[in-house]
C-alpha positions in Angstrom: 65.5 97.0 92.4 65.5 101.2 92.2 67.8 102.4 89.1 69.7 104.7 91.4 70.1 102.2 93.7 71.6 99.6 91.1 74.4 102.8 90.1 74.9 103.2 93.8 76.0 99.5 94.3 77.8 99.7 91.1 80.4 103.0 92.2 79.8 101.8 96.0 83.7 99.7 95.8 84.9 103.2 94.1 83.7 105.5 96.8 85.3 102.9 99.4 88.8 102.8 97.3 88.5 106.6 97.5 88.0 107.1 100.9 91.6 107.3 102.6 93.5 110.1 101.8 96.4 108.0 100.5 94.8 106.4 97.7 93.2 109.5 97.0 96.4 111.1 96.3 97.5 108.5 94.1 94.3 109.3 92.2 95.5 112.6 91.7 99.2 111.5 90.7 97.8 109.3 88.3 95.4 111.7 87.0 98.7 113.5 85.4 97.6 111.4 82.4 100.7 109.1 82.0 101.2 105.7 83.7 103.8 105.6 86.2 105.7 103.1 88.8 105.2 102.5 92.2 108.9 104.1 93.0 107.7 107.2 90.9 104.5 107.4 92.8 106.5 106.7 96.2 108.4 109.6 95.8 107.6 112.2 98.2 105.0 110.4 99.5 105.0 109.8 103.4 104.8 105.8 103.2 106.5 103.0 101.8 106.6 101.7 98.6 105.3 98.3 100.1 102.0 101.0 101.7 102.0 102.2 97.8 101.4 98.5 96.7 98.9 98.0 98.9 96.6 100.9 98.4 97.3 100.6 94.6 95.8 96.8 94.9 92.7 98.4 96.7 92.2 100.6 93.8 92.7 98.1 91.4 89.9 95.6 93.1 88.0 98.3 92.6 89.1 98.7 88.9 90.0 102.5 89.7 93.3 102.0 88.6 95.1 99.3 86.2 98.8 98.1 86.5 100.5 96.4 83.6 104.3 95.7 83.2 106.7 97.1 80.8 109.9 95.8 80.8 111.3 94.8 84.7 109.1 97.5 85.9 105.1 97.5 86.5 103.4 100.5 85.9 100.0 102.3 87.1 97.6 103.9 84.8 94.1 105.6 85.8 91.0 104.3 84.6 88.9 107.4 83.4 85.8 105.0 82.5 85.1 103.8 86.1 85.9 107.0 87.6 83.5 108.4 85.4 80.5 106.0 86.4 81.2 107.4 90.1 80.9 110.7 88.4 77.5 109.8 87.3 76.4 108.2 90.3 77.2 111.6 92.4 74.9 114.0 89.6 72.1 111.2 89.6 72.1 111.6 93.8 72.7 115.5 92.7 69.5 116.1 91.0 67.6 114.6 93.8 68.8 116.5 96.1 67.5 119.4 93.7 64.3 117.9 92.8 63.4 117.4 96.9 65.0 120.9 97.6 62.4 122.2 95.0 59.7 119.9 96.5 60.0 121.7 99.3 60.4 125.5 98.2 57.1 124.7 96.1 55.3 123.4 99.1 57.1 125.9 101.9 55.9 128.7 99.4 52.6 127.7 99.1 51.6 128.1 102.4 49.1 130.6 103.8 
């Protein structure tokens, strides 16, 4: 299998998990850097705490976030490594597009 296909297959769960607006907002909130509880993440959100919990579990299955216990609370934090790997996939796709456009431009400009 070509390297790009392998890379994309590994990042597909991340992109699927980020394809939901609520989950994307959770990632944005967690990107501030400090772990947050479900209560903190649900504060001001248009969905219930139970919905937030379900969304966090989807993100955790894609390894975008991790949860851990601290006292009686469960805190959630972003996994920047997984997002960096997904970013590399997007960079590879962008590079392929740039190459394809450069080839197209060269072909168009070389025609009489």
